[in-house]
C-alpha positions as CSV (number, residue, x, y, z in Angstrom):
1,M,0.0,0.0,0.0
2,Y,1.4,3.4,-1.0
3,L,1.4,6.4,1.3
4,Y,-1.5,8.3,-0.4
5,Q,-3.7,5.1,-0.1
6,K,-3.3,4.8,3.7
7,N,-5.2,8.0,4.6
8,N,-6.1,9.7,1.3
9,S,-3.3,12.2,2.0
10,F,-1.9,14.4,-0.7
11,F,0.4,17.5,-1.1
12,A,-0.4,20.7,-2.9
13,Q,2.4,22.8,-4.1
14,V,1.9,26.6,-4.3
15,Q,4.2,29.5,-5.1
16,D,6.0,31.1,-2.3
17,G,3.8,33.7,-0.7
18,L,0.5,32.2,-1.9
19,E,0.2,29.7,0.9
20,E,-2.8,31.3,2.6
21,L,-4.6,31.8,-0.7
22,G,-3.8,28.1,-1.6
23,K,-5.2,26.9,1.7
24,Q,-8.4,28.9,1.2
25,E,-8.8,27.5,-2.3
26,L,-8.2,23.9,-1.1
27,S,-10.9,24.3,1.6
28,K,-13.4,25.7,-0.9
29,L,-12.8,22.8,-3.2
30,G,-13.5,20.2,-0.6
31,A,-10.1,19.3,1.0
32,T,-9.9,18.6,4.7
33,N,-7.2,18.4,7.3
34,I,-5.2,21.1,5.6
35,S,-1.8,21.7,7.1
36,T,0.3,24.6,5.6
37,V,4.0,24.4,5.2
38,Y,6.5,26.3,3.1
39,R,5.3,26.4,-0.4
40,G,2.5,24.0,0.0
41,M,-0.2,22.2,2.1
42,Y,-0.8,18.7,3.1
43,F,-4.5,17.7,2.8
44,T,-6.9,14.8,2.7
45,A,-9.4,14.1,-0.1
46,D,-11.2,11.2,-1.7
47,M,-10.6,10.5,-5.3
48,S,-13.7,12.4,-6.5
49,T,-12.5,15.5,-4.6
50,L,-9.0,15.0,-5.9
51,F,-10.3,15.2,-9.4
52,H,-12.4,18.2,-8.6
53,I,-9.5,20.1,-7.1
54,N,-7.3,19.5,-10.1
55,Y,-9.9,20.7,-12.5
56,H,-10.7,23.9,-10.6
57,A,-7.5,25.0,-8.8
58,R,-6.4,28.4,-10.0
59,I,-3.8,29.2,-7.3
60,I,-2.2,25.8,-6.6
61,T,0.5,24.7,-9.0
62,R,0.4,21.0,-8.7
63,I,-0.9,18.1,-6.6
64,L,1.3,15.2,-5.6
65,A,0.4,11.7,-4.4
66,P,3.2,10.5,-2.0
67,L,4.2,6.8,-2.8
68,L,7.2,6.2,-0.5
69,Q,9.0,8.1,2.3
70,F,12.4,7.0,3.5
71,T,15.7,8.2,5.0
72,C,18.2,8.7,2.3
73,H,21.9,9.5,2.8
74,D,23.4,8.4,-0.5
75,P,22.5,7.7,-4.1
76,D,22.6,4.0,-3.9
77,V,20.0,3.9,-1.2
78,L,17.9,6.3,-3.3
79,Y,18.2,3.8,-6.4
80,K,17.4,0.8,-4.3
81,K,14.3,2.4,-2.6
82,A,13.0,3.7,-5.9
83,K,13.3,0.3,-7.4
84,T,11.1,-1.3,-4.7
85,I,8.1,0.5,-6.0
86,E,5.8,-1.5,-8.3
87,W,5.9,1.0,-11.1
88,Q,3.7,-1.2,-13.3
89,D,0.9,-0.3,-10.9
90,F,0.8,3.1,-12.6
91,F,2.2,2.8,-16.1
92,S,3.8,0.4,-18.7
93,H,7.0,0.4,-20.7
94,H,5.0,1.9,-23.5
95,H,4.5,5.2,-21.6
96,T,7.0,8.1,-21.3
97,F,8.0,9.5,-18.0
98,C,10.2,12.1,-16.4
99,V,11.6,12.6,-12.9
100,F,11.8,16.1,-11.4
101,A,13.8,16.4,-8.2
102,N,14.4,19.1,-5.5
103,V,17.0,18.6,-2.8
104,S,18.0,20.7,0.1
105,N,20.1,20.4,3.3
106,S,21.0,16.8,2.5
107,K,24.0,14.6,1.7
108,I,22.6,14.3,-1.8
109,N,23.0,17.8,-2.9
110,H,22.6,17.6,-6.7
111,S,19.0,17.4,-7.9
112,Q,19.8,16.4,-11.4
113,Y,21.9,13.5,-10.2
114,A,19.2,12.5,-7.8
115,A,16.6,12.5,-10.6
116,L,19.0,10.4,-12.7
117,R,19.3,7.7,-10.1
118,V,15.5,7.5,-9.8
119,K,15.2,7.3,-13.5
120,D,17.8,4.5,-13.7
121,A,15.8,2.6,-11.0
122,I,12.6,2.9,-12.9
123,A,14.3,1.9,-16.2
124,D,15.9,-1.1,-14.6
125,Y,12.7,-2.2,-12.9
126,F,10.9,-2.4,-16.2
127,R,13.9,-4.0,-18.0
128,E,13.9,-6.8,-15.4
129,K,10.1,-7.2,-15.4
130,C,9.4,-7.1,-19.1
131,N,12.7,-6.8,-20.9
132,A,11.8,-3.3,-22.1
133,R,11.9,0.1,-20.6
134,P,9.8,3.3,-21.0
135,S,11.3,6.3,-22.6
136,V,12.1,9.6,-20.9
137,D,10.4,12.7,-22.2
138,R,11.2,15.9,-20.3
139,H,8.7,18.1,-22.2
140,S,5.5,16.2,-22.2
141,P,5.7,12.9,-20.5
142,D,2.7,10.6,-19.8
143,V,3.8,10.3,-16.1
144,Y,5.5,13.0,-13.9
145,I,7.4,11.7,-10.9
146,S,8.5,13.9,-8.1
147,L,11.4,13.4,-5.8
148,Y,11.8,15.7,-2.8
149,I,14.8,15.3,-0.4
150,E,15.2,17.6,2.7
151,N,17.4,16.9,5.7
152,N,18.1,13.4,4.2
153,K,14.4,12.5,4.2
154,A,13.2,11.5,0.8
155,I,9.6,11.4,-0.6
156,L,8.8,9.9,-4.0
157,S,5.5,11.0,-5.4
158,L,3.3,10.9,-8.5
159,D,2.3,14.3,-10.0
160,M,-1.5,14.2,-10.1
161,S,-1.6,17.3,-12.3
162,A,0.7,16.1,-15.0
163,G,2.7,19.4,-15.0
164,S,2.1,22.7,-13.5
165,L,-1.6,23.7,-13.2
166,H,-0.6,27.4,-14.1
167,R,-0.4,26.3,-17.7
168,R,-4.1,26.7,-18.5
169,G,-3.6,26.1,-22.2
170,Y,-5.0,29.4,-23.5
171,R,-1.6,31.2,-23.8
172,Q,-0.8,30.4,-27.3
173,L,1.4,33.6,-27.7
174,S,3.1,35.8,-25.2
175,G,5.4,38.8,-25.1
176,D,8.4,39.5,-22.8
177,A,8.2,38.5,-19.1
178,P,4.5,37.5,-19.1
179,M,2.8,37.2,-15.8
180,Q,2.2,33.6,-14.7
181,E,-1.4,32.5,-14.9
182,N,-1.7,31.6,-11.2
183,I,-0.3,34.9,-10.1
184,A,-2.8,36.7,-12.3
185,A,-5.5,34.4,-10.8
186,A,-4.3,35.4,-7.3
187,I,-4.7,39.1,-8.2
188,I,-8.2,38.5,-9.5
189,E,-9.0,36.7,-6.4
190,Q,-7.7,39.4,-4.0
191,I,-9.5,42.3,-5.8
192,E,-12.8,40.6,-5.0
193,W,-14.4,41.7,-8.3
194,D,-18.0,40.5,-8.6
195,G,-18.9,41.8,-12.0
196,S,-21.0,44.7,-10.7
197,V,-18.7,47.2,-12.5
198,P,-16.6,46.7,-15.7
199,L,-13.0,45.5,-15.3
200,Y,-10.4,47.3,-17.4
201,D,-6.7,46.5,-18.0
202,P,-5.1,49.4,-19.9
203,M,-1.7,47.6,-20.3
204,C,-3.0,44.1,-21.0
205,G,0.1,42.7,-22.8
206,S,-0.8,39.2,-24.0
207,G,-4.0,39.2,-22.0
208,T,-3.3,37.0,-18.9
209,L,-5.2,39.2,-16.4
210,L,-8.1,39.5,-18.9
211,A,-8.2,35.8,-19.4
212,E,-8.1,35.0,-15.6
213,A,-10.9,37.6,-15.0
214,L,-13.0,35.9,-17.7
215,M,-12.4,32.5,-16.2
216,Y,-13.3,33.8,-12.7
217,Y,-16.5,35.6,-13.7
218,C,-17.8,32.9,-16.1
219,S,-16.9,30.0,-13.7
220,I,-14.7,28.4,-16.4
221,P,-12.7,25.6,-14.8
222,A,-9.0,26.4,-14.8
223,G,-8.4,23.0,-16.3
224,K,-11.0,23.3,-19.0
225,L,-8.3,23.2,-21.8
226,R,-6.0,20.6,-20.3
227,K,-5.9,17.3,-22.1
228,H,-4.3,15.1,-19.5
229,Y,-4.0,14.7,-15.8
230,G,-1.6,12.5,-13.8
231,F,-4.3,10.9,-11.6
232,E,-5.4,9.1,-14.7
233,V,-2.6,6.5,-14.0
234,L,-3.8,5.7,-10.5
235,P,-5.3,2.2,-9.9
236,E,-8.3,4.0,-8.2
237,F,-9.0,6.2,-11.3
238,D,-12.6,6.0,-12.3
239,A,-13.1,7.4,-15.8
240,Q,-17.0,7.7,-15.3
241,V,-16.6,9.8,-12.1
242,W,-14.1,12.0,-13.9
243,E,-16.4,12.6,-16.8
244,E,-19.3,13.4,-14.5
245,I,-17.2,16.0,-12.6
246,K,-16.1,17.7,-15.8
247,L,-19.7,17.7,-17.1
248,K,-21.1,19.1,-13.9
249,A,-18.5,21.9,-13.8
250,D,-18.9,22.8,-17.5
251,K,-22.6,23.1,-17.1
252,Q,-22.0,25.9,-14.5
253,I,-20.1,28.1,-17.1
254,R,-22.1,31.4,-17.5
255,P,-21.9,33.9,-20.4
256,L,-19.9,37.1,-20.3
257,P,-21.9,40.3,-20.9
258,K,-20.4,42.4,-23.6
259,G,-18.4,45.4,-22.2
260,L,-17.9,43.8,-18.8
261,I,-14.2,43.0,-19.4
262,L,-12.1,45.4,-21.5
263,G,-8.4,45.8,-22.3
264,S,-6.0,47.9,-24.3
265,D,-2.3,48.2,-24.9
266,I,0.1,50.6,-26.7
267,S,1.4,47.6,-28.7
268,R,-0.5,46.3,-31.7
269,D,1.4,43.0,-31.5
270,A,0.3,42.6,-27.8
271,I,-3.3,43.1,-28.9
272,S,-3.0,40.5,-31.6
273,M,-1.6,38.1,-29.0
274,T,-4.4,38.9,-26.5
275,Q,-7.1,38.3,-29.2
276,K,-5.4,35.0,-30.2
277,N,-5.3,33.8,-26.6
278,L,-8.8,34.9,-25.6
279,T,-10.3,33.0,-28.6
280,C,-9.2,29.7,-26.9
281,L,-11.6,30.3,-24.0
282,P,-15.4,30.3,-24.0
283,Y,-16.8,33.8,-24.3
284,G,-13.3,35.2,-25.0
285,D,-14.7,36.9,-28.0
286,M,-16.9,39.0,-25.7
287,I,-13.9,40.9,-24.3
288,T,-13.3,44.2,-26.0
289,V,-9.6,45.0,-26.6
290,S,-8.0,47.8,-28.6
291,V,-4.7,49.4,-29.4
292,M,-4.3,52.4,-27.2
293,D,-1.7,54.2,-25.2
294,F,-3.1,54.5,-21.7
295,Q,-2.1,58.2,-21.6
296,K,-4.5,58.8,-24.6
297,I,-7.5,57.1,-22.9
298,H,-10.1,59.9,-22.4
299,E,-11.4,58.4,-19.1
300,I,-12.1,55.3,-17.1
301,T,-14.7,56.2,-14.5
302,N,-16.6,54.1,-12.1
303,Q,-14.8,51.0,-13.1
304,L,-12.2,48.5,-11.6
305,I,-8.8,49.0,-13.1
306,V,-6.2,46.1,-12.9
307,C,-2.9,46.0,-14.7
308,N,0.7,44.8,-14.7
309,P,2.8,47.8,-15.9
310,P,6.3,47.4,-17.2
311,Y,8.9,47.2,-14.4
312,G,12.1,47.6,-16.3
313,I,12.5,44.2,-18.0
314,R,9.7,45.0,-20.4
315,L,10.2,48.8,-21.0
316,R,11.4,48.9,-24.6
317,N,12.0,52.5,-25.2
318,N,14.3,55.0,-23.4
319,Q,11.6,56.5,-21.2
320,D,12.7,56.7,-17.6
321,L,10.8,54.2,-15.5
322,G,10.2,56.7,-12.8
323,D,8.6,59.1,-15.2
324,F,6.5,56.3,-16.6
325,Y,5.0,55.5,-13.2
326,K,4.5,59.2,-12.5
327,A,2.6,59.4,-15.8
328,L,0.6,56.4,-14.7
329,G,-0.2,58.1,-11.3
330,D,-1.3,61.3,-13.1
331,F,-3.6,59.3,-15.4
332,L,-5.3,57.5,-12.5
333,K,-5.7,60.7,-10.6
334,Q,-7.0,62.9,-13.4
335,R,-9.0,60.5,-15.7
336,C,-10.1,57.6,-13.5
337,K,-12.3,59.3,-10.9
338,G,-14.8,57.0,-9.1
339,S,-12.7,53.9,-10.1
340,I,-10.5,51.6,-8.0
341,A,-7.1,50.6,-9.4
342,Y,-5.1,47.5,-8.5
343,I,-1.6,47.8,-9.9
344,Y,0.9,45.1,-9.7
345,V,4.3,46.8,-9.3
346,G,7.2,44.4,-10.0
347,N,9.8,47.0,-9.1
348,R,8.8,48.1,-5.6
349,E,11.0,51.3,-6.0
350,M,8.5,52.6,-8.5
351,I,5.6,52.8,-6.1
352,K,6.7,56.1,-4.7
353,H,6.7,57.5,-8.3
354,V,3.0,56.9,-8.6
355,G,2.3,59.8,-6.3
356,L,-0.9,58.5,-4.9
357,K,-1.9,57.3,-1.4
358,S,-2.5,53.5,-1.5
359,S,-5.1,51.6,0.5
360,F,-3.0,48.5,0.8
361,K,0.2,46.9,-0.5
362,I,0.2,43.1,-0.7
363,P,3.5,41.3,-1.2
364,L,3.2,39.1,-4.4
365,K,6.1,37.3,-6.1
366,N,6.0,36.8,-9.8
367,G,8.9,34.7,-11.0
368,G,12.0,36.3,-9.7
369,L,10.2,39.6,-8.9
370,D,9.3,40.4,-5.2
371,G,6.6,42.8,-6.2
372,R,3.5,44.4,-4.6
373,L,-0.2,44.5,-5.5
374,V,-1.1,48.1,-4.7
375,K,-4.7,49.4,-4.3
376,Y,-5.6,53.0,-5.1
377,E,-9.1,54.4,-4.5
378,L,-9.7,57.2,-6.9
379,Y,-12.3,59.5,-5.5
């Protein structure tokens, strides 16, 4: 019996700083006994709930099903323990697989070598069992295997999500330094937009915030476009239950009223990318987007503004970044009266250049950026 089978216990990974939002999301989706640790949560769920969580999770990045936990001080022990798992319980030599490893504070201190030892163990297991071995595919494997070693304690798990859940599938095109989908979802979650006023992104880039707002308002499952999940290899997988969960969720998708979500960007290429990406989603064609420099917008009144402005990496011209944020502050103050603005500032030094008093500043990391989500109430 594997670890996850003993008490229906799983692990949800989440990006650093999103632990509390991830915990709230898990609770809403039916998980119980949630225990928060760094970059994740342990929780319990039956199979039906596990399917439901994977299909709907917007903040969580992946769900792991622990198979085996053991003390591990050297690569040979790692190899021998990995080989004891009956891998044929989950996949055959006809499938592809990949091992992703993370190690810290342990005698085994090289993650790629640790992953290689597990890969060798799996290959040798199949070679001895059926005189053939599955192929490795690092880009799109049938089975994702996770290895985590900390303080010489190792956990081998199956990835129930088959890759990071932040990859929704709608992002066909993107510009430089796009915001991750789960970060955009966290922003939409925290601004508490209920659709009572229009939402406008005046620097929409490739449209990630617009897409996440669309999915949030229309109740489009985050996994709507995903073709494959890791839990499909579990012995307990029930295809009929899975189809019923998807069908029930998809029936709850509601239309998007025209004019409720809008976006613009100074770049014509960005708008083309946004339109391409939005067409992948139900009701994406109901979002109004246009080519427009935000400084030339006449007004945005009594709306909710949310955007991810350039923070240095994406600024393509020679305009001083401080001047850019000052111009943004002037625009908000002079032409956005009655609106509320939520600005994600990747470069925290730029907040002072906006020149407006903020209602709150929430720490929010996006990739390597330790940014802030800043709220401005524009009376």
